[in-house]
C-alpha positions as CSV (number, residue, x, y, z in Angstrom):
1,X,14.8,-10.2,-15.3
2,X,14.2,-6.5,-15.1
3,X,11.7,-3.7,-15.7
4,X,12.2,-0.7,-18.0
5,X,10.1,2.4,-17.9
6,X,8.0,1.8,-14.8
7,X,6.0,4.4,-12.8
8,X,4.7,4.0,-9.3
9,X,2.6,6.6,-7.4
10,X,1.0,6.5,-4.0
11,X,-1.0,9.3,-2.3
12,X,-2.7,9.2,1.0
13,X,-4.4,11.7,3.3
14,X,-6.1,11.6,6.6
15,X,-8.2,14.1,8.6
16,X,-9.1,13.6,12.3
17,X,-11.3,15.6,14.7
18,X,-10.9,15.0,18.4
19,X,-12.9,16.4,21.2
20,X,-13.5,16.0,24.9
21,X,-17.0,16.0,26.5
22,X,-18.7,15.0,29.8
23,X,-21.7,12.7,29.3
24,X,-23.7,11.8,32.4
25,X,-20.7,12.7,34.7
26,X,-18.2,10.6,32.7
27,X,-15.3,12.1,30.8
28,X,-15.2,11.1,27.1
29,X,-12.5,11.5,24.4
30,X,-14.2,11.3,21.1
31,X,-12.3,10.8,17.8
32,X,-13.7,10.8,14.3
33,X,-12.1,11.0,10.9
34,X,-11.8,10.1,7.2
35,X,-8.9,8.7,5.2
36,X,-8.1,8.2,1.5
37,X,-5.4,6.2,-0.2
38,X,-4.5,5.8,-3.9
39,X,-1.8,3.5,-5.5
40,X,-0.9,3.3,-9.2
41,X,1.8,1.0,-10.6
42,X,2.7,0.5,-14.3
43,X,5.5,-1.7,-15.4
44,X,5.8,-1.1,-19.1
45,X,8.6,-3.2,-20.6
46,X,9.3,-6.4,-18.8
47,X,12.8,-7.7,-19.7
48,X,12.9,-11.5,-19.8
49,X,16.0,-13.6,-20.7
50,X,17.2,-17.1,-20.6
51,X,19.0,-18.3,-17.5
52,X,22.7,-17.5,-17.5
53,X,24.2,-21.0,-17.0
54,X,27.8,-19.9,-17.5
55,X,28.0,-18.0,-14.2
56,X,29.4,-19.8,-11.2
57,X,28.4,-18.3,-7.9
58,X,31.2,-20.1,-6.1
59,X,33.9,-18.9,-8.5
60,X,32.4,-15.8,-10.2
61,X,34.0,-14.2,-13.2
62,X,32.3,-10.9,-13.9
63,X,31.8,-9.3,-17.4
64,X,31.3,-12.5,-19.4
65,X,27.5,-12.7,-19.2
66,X,25.9,-11.0,-22.2
67,X,23.5,-8.0,-21.6
68,X,19.8,-8.9,-21.9
69,X,17.5,-6.5,-23.7
70,X,14.7,-8.9,-24.7
71,X,11.3,-7.4,-23.9
72,X,8.5,-9.9,-23.3
73,X,5.3,-8.4,-24.8
74,X,3.0,-10.9,-23.1
75,X,4.5,-10.0,-19.7
76,X,4.7,-6.2,-20.2
77,X,2.3,-3.5,-19.4
78,X,1.5,-4.8,-15.9
79,X,-0.8,-2.5,-14.0
80,X,-2.2,-2.3,-10.5
81,X,-4.6,0.4,-9.3
82,X,-5.9,0.5,-5.8
83,X,-8.2,3.1,-4.1
84,X,-9.5,3.2,-0.6
85,X,-12.0,5.5,1.3
86,X,-12.7,5.1,5.0
87,X,-14.5,6.8,7.8
88,X,-14.2,6.0,11.5
89,X,-15.3,7.0,15.0
90,X,-14.0,6.1,18.5
91,X,-14.9,6.9,22.0
92,X,-12.7,6.5,25.1
93,X,-15.0,6.5,28.2
94,X,-13.2,7.2,31.5
95,X,-15.0,5.0,34.0
96,X,-12.5,5.6,36.9
97,X,-8.9,6.8,37.2
98,X,-7.8,3.3,36.4
99,X,-10.4,2.0,34.0
100,X,-11.1,3.3,30.4
101,X,-13.5,1.7,28.1
102,X,-12.7,2.2,24.4
103,X,-15.0,1.4,21.5
104,X,-14.8,2.3,17.8
105,X,-16.2,1.6,14.4
106,X,-14.7,1.9,10.9
107,X,-16.2,1.7,7.4
108,X,-13.9,1.1,4.4
109,X,-14.6,1.1,0.7
110,X,-11.9,-0.5,-1.4
111,X,-11.4,-1.0,-5.2
112,X,-8.6,-2.8,-7.0
113,X,-7.8,-3.4,-10.6
114,X,-4.8,-5.5,-11.8
115,X,-3.9,-6.9,-15.2
116,X,-1.1,-7.3,-17.7
117,X,-0.4,-7.7,-21.4
């Protein structure tokens, strides 16, 4: 089996802001940010052939198997599209020289579409 004429794209970006502040005498490292991801896959022609039963993996003879060019229309044009947006925030609160409390939150919106044929 094989694929002919496929395209695959992925894009991602991320932006963070980080700052340090003192709140009620405690040192805080605050982080906030957003991210975006996009993925697009298209497999146009799916090549499907019968199993090659004349090939012996223990005693291989190369060049005797016929080339397969049969495109399966029902399996072709497979597509996957995914998109994700997120926003997040985090605080690292320095309680002492040895203790740091870290808390964060993240929101993510995600869509996915997949199909074939």
